[in-house]
Every structure is written in structure tokens, then in C-alpha cells.
C-alpha positions, -999 to +999 in steps of 0.1 A: +220-381+062+195-398+085+183-420+056+219-432+049+226-439+086+193-458+090+198-476+057+233-489+067+222-499+102+191-517+087+213-536+063+236-548+090+208-559+113+189-573+083+219-595+074+220-609+110+182-615+108+186-632+074+213-655+087+192-665+117+160-669+095+178-689+068+197-711+092+165-721+111+147-727+078+174-749+064+179-768+097+142-774+101+135-785+065+166-807+065+152-823+097+120-831+078+097-801+087+075-790+058+084-758+040+056-736+053+060-741+091+098-740+087+097-707+068+074-692+095+096-705+123+127-690+107+110-656+102+098-656+138+133-662+150+148-634+129+119-610+134+121-610+172+157-599+171+151-575+143+122-557+159+142-550+190+175-541+173+159-518+147+137-501+174+167-496+197+193-487+171+181-480+135+149-460+140+155-449+176+146-414+185+153-395+217+135-412+245+112-432+222+101-466+235+093-496+214+059-501+231+029-521+222+016-497+195+048-501+175+048-538+181+013-540+167+023-521+136+053-543+133+032-575+136+008-563+109+037-556+085+054-589+095+023-610+089+018-597+054+055-601+045+056-636+060+026-647+040+043-634+008+077-649+018+061-683+026+042-684-006+073-675-027+096-700-009+070-727-012+065-721-049+103-723-053+104-756-033+076-771-053+090-760-086+127-763-081+132-786-051+141-780-015+178-774-021+172-747-046+146-732-023+173-729+003+192-708-022+162-688-032+151-679+003+179-652+008+169-636-025+132-636-016+140-621+019+164-595+003+136-582-019+112-581+010+138-563+031+136-533+009+098-531+014+103-537+051+128-508+054+104-483+040+074-496+060+095-497+092+107-462+087+074-446+078+048-468+096+063-490+123+089-469+141+075-434+133 
């Protein structure tokens, strides 16, 4: 039952994160920012909110604090996933053009969200 509760809360928070990440990415690239820094900027904006909400709601345990140790594990996971996301979005932008990369980004982030859920559950917020 815990997995179902955590999964549903993670999806809701993840959709909010994705909306923020994608909006910042689209706005930044539309304003002329290159794909790589725009993707990192979008992911930073979404990640800060997601770390806090998932730690306080999704993976919260009685009396557990987010703390620097959890933040360090989160950052390690986030860096790896951001490198992968940035590479995939950049490949899409180079191969298909910026407008199709805007459409591809939510798909890329959706796939990475599945990985993030299991890493969050078993590594970051344990």
C-alpha cells in the first residue's frame, strides 16, 4: 500500500516539477538561450521544489528530516539524470529542431522520472 501511495504522490509532484522544468526550458530557449544551459536551468527550478515536496510528503517518515545527507544523495542522483536529460534533449534539438525538442522534453523527463522514483525511494529518502 505504501508503494501505491508514494507512487501516486510522486506522480502529482512530478507533474508539477515537469510543468516548471518544461516552462522554464521553453521560455529560455525561445528567448535565445542555448539548449544545454536552458535544460539545466529548467531542471534546477523543478528539482528544488521536487526535493522539498517529495521529502516532506511522498517519502516522509515519522520525524525524519530532509537534512544534508539526503540532499547530497539527491544531488548525486540529480546530476546524473540531468546529464542524461541534457544529452537527450540536445540530441533531439540538433536532429529534429528546437520546436520538436520542446515536445520531446516531457517524454525524456517522463522516462527519467521512473528511474528517479526508484532511486528516490531506495537511495535518497531512505
